[in-house]
N, C-alpha and C positions, 0 to 999 in steps of 0.2 A: 361402027365397023364390026362386022361379024367375025367372031373368033371361035375356035374349037371350044366345046363346052368344058372339057377337062382343064383347059388353060384358064378359063374364066373362074372356075371353082377353085383352082389353086391360087389365083391372084386375089380372090376374095377371102382367102384363108379358110375356106370351107373344108378342103381336103387337098392332099397332095395329088399330083396328076395321076399317079398310079392308083391311089385310093378312089379318086373320082371315076376312073375307068371302071373300077370294080363296082362302084355304086351304080353306074349306068348299066352294067351287065345285070345287076340285081334288080333293075327296074325302078330304082329309087329316084330317078331324075326324069322330069317331064319338061317338054318344051311345047308351048302353045297347046297344052292339053294332051299331048301324045308322049308316049314313052320315048326318051331320047336314045339314040343309037350311037355307037362309037363312030366318029367322023362327022357327026352333026355339029353345026355351028350356030351361034346365038349372037344377036345384037340386042343388048339390054335396053336400048332406046326404042326398040320396036317389038321385041319378042317377050313372051312370058316364060320365065325359067323358074322351075320349082324343084326343090330338093326335100324329099319326105313331106311334101305338101306345103312347105314354106317357100314363099316367093323371094327370089334373089333380085335385088334392085340396085341401081346405080348409087342410091343414097344409103344403103345399109352395109357398105364395105367396112369391115372392122379396121380399127387402127392397127398398123403394123407393129408387131412386138418381136423383140430380139432378146433372148435370154441365154445365159450360161449357167448350166446346172452341174453340180458335183454329184453325179449319179452314184448312189450307194450299191454295194453288192446285194444281189437278191431282188433287184427291181428290173423289169424288162423295158427295153427302149422302144416301146410302141405306144399307140394311143389307147388300145384296148387289147385284152388278152383272153383267148378262149378258155385258158386254164384258170382264169380269175386270179392271176397273180397281180401284185402291185405294179403299176406302170409309172413311167416318169411323169405322165400327166396328173396322176394322183398326188404328186408332190407339190403341185401348184396351188395357189390360192383359188378360191371359188370363182372370183371374177375372171380369172385367166382360163379356168377349165371350161366355162360355159360359153358357147357361141362364138369363140374367138378363132377356132380353127388352128390352134397351136399344135405343132407336131415336132418330133425330133428330126434333126438332120443327120442321117446316117444312124449308126447304132453302136452300142457297147454290149458285149456279152452279159448274160445274166450274172455270171460270176466275176465280172470285171467292174471297175469303178472309175470315176473321174469325169473329165471335162466333156460335156455334151451340149451342143447348140440346140435350142428349141426356138421355133419361129412360126408365124403364120404367113410368111412371105414365100409363096409357092415358087416364084421365079428364082429367088435366091437358093431355095432348096434344090431346085432342078440344076442350077449352075454348080453348086458345091458338090453334088453327087455325080456330076457328069464325069465319065472316065477320062475325058480329055485333059482335065485339070488335076494337078497333083499337089493338093494342099498338105504341107507337112504336119504331122501329128506326133507329139512326143509322149513317151510312156516311161514309167518306172516299172521294171519287170523283175520279180524275185524268182530265181531258179532254185531247184532243190539241191544243187551242188555247183561248185565252181566250174565254169566251162573251160575247155581246152582252147589254146590260142588258135589252133587250126580250125576249130569249129566256129569261133567268132569270125575268123577270116572268111570262111565259107558263107556264113550268115550275111556278112557285110556285102559280099559280091552278088549274092542272090542264090536262092535255093529253088529247085524244081518242085512245084506243087500242081498236081493234076495236069502235068504236061506243059506247064507254063512257068517260066522262071520269074521269081519275084524281083522287083526293082531293087537296086542297091540300097542298103540301110546304113544309117549312121549309128554306131554302137559304142558306148563308153562305159567303163567299169565305175560304178558308184561306191559299192561296198562289197567286201567278200571275206568270208571266214570258212571254217570247216563245215558249217551247217547249211549255209545258203549264200547266194550271190545276188546282188541287185545291179541291174543294168539300166542304163538310160538309152532308149532306142527311139530313133526318129524315122518314121515311115512316110513315104509320099504316095502310098496306095492303101486301100482298105479292103483287101480280100477277106472273105469270111474266116474269122478266127485265125488270122494269119500268124500272129506271134505264137500262139499256142501250138499251132500245127507245125511251124518251122522248128520250134524248140523240141517238140516230140520227135520229129524226124531226125534231129541231131542227137537225140538220146537224153533229153532233159524234160523235166516237168515244171510247168509254170505254177508257182504257189500263190503269187499275187500279181495282178496286172492293173495298173492305175494310170490313166491318161492325165498328164499334168498340163498339157497345152495343145491348142489347135492353132497352128501358125504362131503368131506372136501373142495370141490371146491365152492368158493363164487363169488359173483358178483363184488368183488373188482377189480379196475383197477390195472395195474402194478405199477402206481405211487400213489396209494391210492385213497380212495373214491369209491363209487359204480358207476358202469356203468349207464349212463342215459338210459331211455327207448328207445329201438331201436338201441342202440349201442352194439357192440360185440368186443371180443378180441380173439386172438389165445391162445389156452391152452399152459401152460408151460409143459416141458417134464415130470416133476414130476406129473402133473395133468393127463397127458396122461397115464403114468405108473399106476397111481391109478385106472383109469377107466379100463385099460387092466387087472390089477390084480383082480379087482372086479368081472370080468367075470368068474374067476376061484375060487372065494371065498377067495382069498389071499389078503384081505384088512382090514384095520381098519377104522371104520366109522368116526373117528376124532371128532372134537368138533365144527363143522360148525354151 
């Protein structure tokens, strides 16, 4: 059955749909010897599909991989970086970096750390990043000073950012003294630099931002303890099922 080329490339783990579209625009994708255009469809049982001169076939679909990485500060959440900074893909073993199509699902800021899903399952990536679904993500956030109760109440209810109110947030005090305060914040949306921007709008500076969980998936190792920065582990089957169910709204946020 013929399907859009970008869908096939994402299912084969070659690129996300967005990156596949970019590759097509750049002329890197050919179908039956002609440069593919956005909207073109392909049937791998009848058509010749090539990416950068390499043939994509029904038999060379890579094994699906699902990873949880503890992203360190100073690493970018992309597959490549024009500024030649270290990327999350650089942290993977050689056999995972080459020809597997693994990419981050969403992103964490350069100055932020913590839980980040990486996979070559393009369908899962599309589902998890669709604005329709609100997968909760949990953060530990260190502010430069103790927040006022009214500011926390405002933050919990939602703050206007670029003309659109943020969704309600769950915020709990973890630790506070005269020099800094650590909050536990659970968000169900992922707007660009949302926590930092809301904090700044309320008059605070974020000193550290660390994501500790994605839904019920935490940074815990299989044998206990949190993954060290830069380390990763393969997701358990129950965690993969949780992510797949979250794309259809059939999930429970858990208590991460």
